[in-house]
C-alpha angles and dihedrals in degrees: 000000000000120000115246115245108235115233122227113262092254092061090051092051094048091050092048092048093051092049088048091047094048090048091053091050093047091048092048090051093048092050099050114018114193112246113239131199131175111255094230091050092051092049088050089053092048092048091050092051093049090049090052090050090049094052095042117102094200113090091205090055092050091050090049094052092045089051090049091051090047090052090050093048092047091050092060108105111239096196133026128215112229 
């Protein structure tokens, strides 16, 4: 059986830090998954909500629907971290 070649301490530290970093990223991803939705489906939902607001006679209902649409739009991320 061949004898393993010992790595210098700096290589061990680098490998350990990469493993730890990966574990932290994986842990973060499993704790809080990002919600995803198809863009066309989201647009259809917004269109349906605005149609509902347009057909409603109640001003409070219209305002509630418009507020909901604005919340949806504001929740869309504008940039992505790579």
